N, C-alpha and C positions, 0 to 999 in steps of 0.2 A: 724437226717438229713432230714427225710421225713417231719417232722413237720416244720423244718426251710424252706424247699423248698415250702411247702404249704403256709406258712406265707409270704414268699417273693413273691410268685405268686399272692396272694391276694392283697398285698401292691402295686405291679406293676399295677395290673388290676384296683384297686380303684383309684390310682393316675392318671393313663392315662385317665380314664373317667372323673375325676374331672378337669384335665387340659383341656380336650376336651370341656367340657361344659362351662368352664370359657372362652376359646377362642371364642366359638360360641356366648355366651352372649355378650362379649366385641365387637366383630365385628358386631353383630346385633345392638348394641347400636350405633356404628358408622353409620350403615345404617340408623337408625332412625334419627340421626343428619343430615345425607345427605338429607333425605326427608324434614325435617324441614327447612334446608338451602334453598332448592328449593323454598319453599313457601315464606320464608323471602326475598329471592332475587327477586322474582316476585313483592313483595310489594315495594321494594326499587328501582327497575329498572327504573320506570317511573320518579323518582326524580333525576336520574343520568345524564340526557341529557344535552347537551351544552347550550340549551336555559335556562333551569332551573339554571344552574351554572351562566350564565350571569345575571340573575335576582338576585341571591344571592350576586354576587359581588357588585351590586349597592344598596344592602339593608342597611338601617340604623340600623337594628337589630343586626348586627355583632359587637361583643365586640372586643376591641384591645387585641392582643395576644403577649406574649413574648416567643420566641423560645429558649429553654434551651439545650445547647450542651456540655455534658461532653466529654473531650478528653484526652486520655492517649496513648502516642506513636503512633500518627496518622499522622506523617509527610507525608506519601504517599498520603493521600486522603483529608487532612484537608482543603486545599484551594478550591477544587471542591465542597466539602460539604458545607462550609460556604457560598460560592457564591450561591449555590442552595437555601439556607435558606434566604439570603438577597433578592433574586429576586423572591420570591413567590408572586403570584397574590393575594394580600389581602389589604384591605383599610388601616389598621393600624397594624403594627407589628414591633418588634425589635428583635435582636438576642443577646443572652448572651452565650458566649463560655467560658468554664472553663477548663483551662489546669491543669490537676490533677498531677502535679509533674512529667511530662513526662521526660524520660531519653534520648529521641532522640531529633530531631530538631523541634518538633512541635511548640514550642513557638517562636523560632527564625524565622521559616518560616512565622508564622502569623505576627510577628513584621515587617518583610521585605515586605511581600506581601500586607498587609493592612495598612501599615504606621501607626503603633500604637504609641501612646504617653501616658505616665503615667498620671493619674488624681488622685486627692485626694479622699479618700474613703468617700462615702456619702450613706451608706447602713445601714438600720435598721436590726440588727441581730435578727431574730425571731427564727432561728434554728441553733444550734451550728454545726460548721464544722471544719476541719483542718485549721490551720492558713493560711490566705491569704497574699501572698507576695506583690501583687500590683494589681491595677485596671487600665485598659487601655481603651482608646477610639481610633477610627480610623479616620484618616484625609480623607479617601476616602469614608467611609460610616457612616453617622451620626447615623444610627440605630444599629451599632455594638459596643458591650462592650465585653472585654476579661478580665477574672479573672485568675490570675496566683496564684496558691495555692500549698501548700505542699500535697503530696500524701495521700489520705484518702479513695480511692475507688470511684466507680461510684455513690453509694447512697450519699456519702459525698459531691461529686461534685454537684449533683443535688440539694442538700440542700443549698449549697453556691449560686447556681444560683437562687433558689427560693427566697432567701433573697434579691438578687439584682433585681429581676423581677419587672417591673413597672406596669404591666397590670393584670387585674383580671383573665385571663386565660393564661395557659402556655402549650406549646407544647414541650414535652420531646422527643428528638431524639438522636440517636447515631451519633458520629462524622464520622463514615464510611458510613453514610446514605445520599442518594441523594433523595430529596423530589421533586415530580413533581410540575410544576409551579402552577397548579390549585388545588393541593391536599389540601391545607389549607382551601380554600374556600369551597371545597366539604366536608371537615371534619366538618365544622361549620354549616352544614345544619340544625341540630336540633334547632339552635338559631332562624332561620327564621320560624320554625314551632311552635314557642312559648313554647318550652320545657325548663325546668330547667335541667341544665347539671352538673353532677359531673365529668364524664370522657367519652371520646369518643376515640375509637381505629380505625385505618385504616389498609389497607393491606400492607404487606411488601413482596417485590419480590426480586429475585436474580439478581444482576447486573453483575456477572461474565459472560463473553462472550458478553456482550453488549458494544456498543461504547459509550463512555462518552466524552463530550466536553463542556467546559465552564459551568460546574456544572449541566449538563443536560444529561439524557440518551436518546440517539438516536439509532434507529435500534435495538429494543429489540430482543435478541436472547437467545436460550438455549445453554449453554456451552456444547460442545461435549465431554468434559472429564467426566468420569463416576461419580466422587465424587461431583462436583458442579451440574452436571446434575440431579442426583438423589435428591439432596437437593431442586432443583427447583420444583419437584413434591411434595416433603414433604411440602414445604411452601404453595403451592397451596392448598393441602389437609387441612392443618391446618387453613388457613384463609377462603377458599371458602365454606367449610362445617362445620369445627369445630367451628369457631367463629360465623358464621351465624346461625348454629343450636342452639347454646346456646343463641344467641340473641333472637331467637323466643321464647325461654322459659323465657327470662328475667333473665338469670343466668350466664352472662359472667363473668368469673373469671380472665381473662387475657386481659390486654391492653398492647400490645407489648412495651417494654422499648425503642425500636428503633423508635417508631412512635405513640405517644399517647398524647391526649389533655386532660388537667385537669383543674378544678376550683382551683385557687390558694388558695382561702379561705378554701376550703375543705382540701386541702393538708396541710395547716398550722394547721387546727383543729385536724388532726390526727397525727401531729408531723412530717410531711414530710416523707422522705424515711428512713427506719430503717437500721441501721448499722448491719453488721454481716450476712445478708442474701445475697447470691450471685445471687439470682434472685429477686432483689428488686421490680421489676415491678409486679410480681404476689402477693407478700406479701402486697404491697401497695394496690392493688385492693381488696384483701380479707379484709384488715382492713377497707377500705373505705366502702365496703358493710355492714360490721357490724356497723360502725358508722352511716350510713344512716338508718339502721333498728332501732338502739337504739334511735335515735333522730327523728324518723318518718319523715325523710326528703324525699320528693318525687323526688328529683333529680335523673336523670337516669345515668346508666353506660351502654353504648351501643357500637356497632360496625357498621361501614359503609364500604361497600366493595369497592367502586369506588375510594376513595382517595388512592394514591399509593406512597410508598417510596421504593427506591431501596437500597439494602445493599450488601456488599461483604461477601461471605461465605468462610469458610476454604477450601483449596484445597489439604491439606495433611491429612493423617490419624491421625498423632500425634496431630495436632492442633484441628481437628474436635473431636478427642477423649477427649481432655481436655475440649472443649466447652460442649459436651454432658454430660460428667461427672458432670460438674459444674451445668448445667441446672437441672439435676436430683437431685443433692445434694440440690439445692435450693428448689426444689419441696418437697423433704423429710422434709426439715427444716420448710417450710410453713405448710405442713400437720401436723407435730408434734406440732409446736408452737400454731397453731390455731385449734387443735383437738377438742376443745369444740364445734366447729361448726358442727361436723359430726353428721348427723341425728338430728340436733337441729331445731325444728319447729319455734323457735323465729327468725331464720335467713332465713326463707322463702325458696324460690327456691334454693338459694345458699346452705343452710344447708341440705335440703332434697334431692336435685338432683345433683347439680354441685360438691359440695365438696365430696360426696360419689363417684361420677364418677372419679374424679381425684385421690381420695385415693385408691380405689380398682382397677380402670381401667387403670390408668396411673402410679401411684407410685409403685404398686405391680406387674405390668406386667412383668418386667424382672425376678423377682423371680419365678413367675409361669412358664415363658418360660424356665428358667434354669431347673426347676423341671421336665418339660416335656421332655427335652433333656436327663436329667439324667436317667429318668425312661425308655426312649427308649433304651439308652445304656445298662441299666441293663437287659432289656428284651432280647436284642440281645445276651448278654453274657450268660444268663441263659437258652437260647433256647426257650423263651416264646414270641418271636417276632411275632406279628400278622400283616401281610402285608396289609390285607384289612382294619384293623383299622388305620394303619399308613397312608394309602392313604386317608381315610376319614379325619384324623387329618390334613394332609397337605392341603387338599381341603378347610378346614375351616380356618386354620391359614394363609396359603399363598395365595390360590386361592381367597378366600373371600376378603383378604386385597388388592390383585392386582386389583380385580374387582372394589373396592371402589376408588382406584387411577385412574383407567380408567374413571370412572364416573366423577371424579374431572376434568380430562383433557377435557372431553366432555363438562362439565359445563362451563369451561373457554372459550372454542371455541364457545359456544352458546351465550355467554354474552360479555365479555370484549375483547376477541380476541387480546390480546397484542402481541401474536406471530403469524405472518401472513405467515411466510415461511413454506412450507410443510415439509421441513426437520426437523424443530423444533418440529412440531406436532408429527412426527414419533419418534423423539428422546424421547419426553415426554412419549409416549406410551411404548417405549422400557424400559425406566428407571422405569416406573411404575411396570413393571414385574421384572426387575433385582433387584429392591430395596429389594425384599423379599428373595433373595438368596445371602447370604454373608453379604450384607450391614446391613440388619436387625439384624443379629446375632451379628455383631460387635457393633451396638448401644446398644443391650441388655447387652453385656459384659461391655461396658463403663458405663452404668447405674447401673449395679451391683456393680461396683467399688465405686459408689457414696455412697452406704449404708455403706461400710467399712470406707470411708473417713469421712462421717458424724458422724459415731460412735466415731472416734478418734478426732473429733473436728476440722477437716480441714476447713479453711475459705478462702483459696487462690483461685485466678482466673486462674492461669496458664498463660503461655506466649502465646499471640495471635499474629500471624504473618500475615501481609497484603501484598497482591500482588500489590495493587493499581489498579485504574480503567483503563481500556483499552481505549485509545484514546488520543487526543491531550491534553496537560496540560491546565488548566484554565488560562485565562489571565484577570487580573483585569481591565485594560483599556477597553478591548473589551466588558465587561459586565457592566461597570459603568453606562452607559446611560440606559441599560435595567433594572438595579436595581432601578432606580427612586430615587436614594439617592444623595443629593448634598454633595460634599466633605466638610469636616469640615475645616474651615480656622483657623489656629492657631492665637491666640491673642498675644499681646505683652508679656504676662506673661507665655505663653506656651513654652515648649522647641521646638527649631527649628530642632533638630536632633533626630533621633530615639534612645531612651535610650538602654543601655545594659540591658539584662535580670537580674533581681535581684535574688540572691540566698539566701537560708535560712540561 
């Protein structure tokens, strides 16, 4: 018994210290990313002004862009989102919406609101996708194409859109996303600087609590409800110092699937989006990095902080849990499938810095955190609880994390200042603290479930429920002039009535 007690005590002590040093190293790495992000932001800030944006808008160096929009059960937000894409301030762009076999009224809403009519297929199939039922054009907006296809998932929908895209660059966005009018012109800044581009990412912010009208976000606010409010701080931290920090290193591994610009030729070269990975955006960027290294292609994969897209986030624990489990399951799948890149010098910064960070710092974090809680419980039960060590551990794991979130809020207010109401600033500071008590443990549990689901081969997305954007519904006639798109006049051979939706 004495021997067992001694072994248990040694195990608890060793594990507690191992977890402590892991958390200290992880949070210090985040702090390092924050410092790099500040330097990177300073370099980008002078390029983000309105005058510079006006010069870019008139530049002949900007290539035409196709906006790709996969949609599944998005009837609540699809009209506002598509209008925001059509009315982007950009010299030449079109929009390709893919209805991925929605079970709600997504397709019916688009047919009615955009006056769609069916057209013959004229698409060169470069990447296979689930069968397409029909292609549509809009009588109201000449730049809009809608593809109605059988359900195949988001990656499959984006591949169908890639086939139909007419332009050399494509912007992949989620259907529940609202893109700011000047976001595309800001996102294309590297073209005016003479850089070869493989992929560019922008910032995604939370639309919950904001007023939305005619496909635009007015009066940005922080939702007062704790769940979307905490996610506002999460997103700020991920983009303002996570993405920017890795940008400085040249090792960005994530271009958000909700808002990312890609070279179509590069996308086709790597085979488009891969089926089976529920976080297709990260897997795509990792494969793209490897392809660029193998072919010695100097094209950049970068992130620009000032282009903004707004998205709706889950407001219930059940929906958020499914989302976070899926995200982590996709991370595990990418790390496992591309594990040959781990500490591989042939992959440069990605292989030696970014991939190890995501492998040990992101993927394994919930396992280490669970181990820490388990050992704390064992210490209490066995009478070996060390209160001073526990306080030190909480200071590193919770206090350090909250401090980094506070710095993120401060960085936001020193630069972009999207939230001007004092109440919103106080809310963000409060959520930065509350995030670490309760919410963080919930997300750790959801991420732990991802390991089990990955092991049993789960590939589902789970049901995502949308509230819809707050504000007046979008009106097509009210924005037709702002869109700058002439209505398409039906010819004698075109159908004069809106066709019924085809079924498989």
